[in-house]
C-alpha positions as CSV (number, residue, x, y, z in Angstrom):
1,M,103.3,94.9,109.7
2,T,104.4,94.1,106.2
3,S,105.0,96.8,103.7
4,A,101.4,96.1,102.3
5,G,100.0,96.6,105.8
6,Y,98.4,100.0,105.3
7,R,95.7,101.5,103.1
8,V,96.3,105.1,102.2
9,S,93.3,107.4,101.6
10,V,93.2,110.9,100.4
11,D,90.2,113.1,100.8
12,H,90.2,115.0,97.6
13,S,87.8,117.6,98.9
14,K,90.5,118.6,101.4
15,C,93.6,117.9,99.2
16,T,95.2,121.2,97.8
17,G,97.7,119.4,95.6
18,C,100.7,121.0,97.5
19,A,102.7,117.7,97.0
20,Q,104.0,117.8,100.6
21,C,103.0,114.1,101.0
22,Y,104.9,113.3,97.8
23,A,108.0,115.1,99.2
24,A,107.7,113.5,102.7
25,C,107.1,109.8,101.6
26,P,110.3,107.9,101.6
27,N,108.7,105.2,99.3
28,K,107.1,107.6,96.8
29,V,103.6,106.1,97.4
30,F,102.0,109.3,95.8
31,V,101.8,110.9,92.5
32,I,100.1,114.2,91.8
33,E,97.4,114.1,89.2
34,N,95.0,116.9,88.2
35,K,96.4,118.9,91.2
36,K,95.5,116.2,93.7
37,A,97.5,113.6,95.6
38,V,96.9,110.0,94.5
39,P,98.3,107.1,96.4
40,V,99.0,104.9,93.3
41,Y,101.7,102.7,94.9
42,Q,100.0,101.8,98.1
43,E,101.8,98.4,98.3
44,K,104.9,100.5,99.1
45,C,103.5,102.1,102.2
46,V,105.2,101.1,105.5
47,G,103.0,103.2,107.7
48,C,105.6,105.7,108.8
49,R,103.0,108.5,108.8
50,S,105.3,111.1,107.2
51,C,102.6,112.0,104.7
52,V,100.0,112.4,107.4
53,V,102.2,114.7,109.4
54,R,103.3,116.8,106.5
55,C,99.8,117.2,104.9
56,P,98.7,120.8,105.9
57,S,95.0,120.2,105.1
58,G,94.6,116.9,106.9
59,A,93.5,115.0,103.8
60,I,95.5,111.8,104.3
61,T,94.6,108.9,106.5
62,L,96.3,105.5,107.0
63,T,94.4,102.4,108.0
64,P,95.9,99.0,108.8
65,R,94.8,96.6,106.0
66,D,93.9,93.9,108.5
67,V,91.0,96.1,109.7
68,Y,89.6,95.9,106.2
69,S,90.2,92.2,106.1
70,F,88.4,91.6,109.4
71,F,85.2,93.5,108.2
72,A,85.3,91.8,104.8
73,R,85.4,88.4,106.5
74,F,82.8,89.4,109.1
75,Y,80.2,90.8,106.6
76,S,80.7,88.0,104.1
77,K,79.5,85.5,106.7
78,H,76.3,87.5,107.7
């Protein structure tokens, strides 16, 4: 996968703003805004899952971008 190969999602109903994802991420994908993690630099995500492992509330998910591309192409044809 390329560095832009993953989509980072944060469930803000679960996020406590602890900044563990920010501390764990080697590429600094996250910023903390209004006491919530926001993945503003998603293009830097390499899919290492450090943020997912460190998040104590289970608020972060990573999804390969090619999954989104597949469904976008599929549904645009139907």
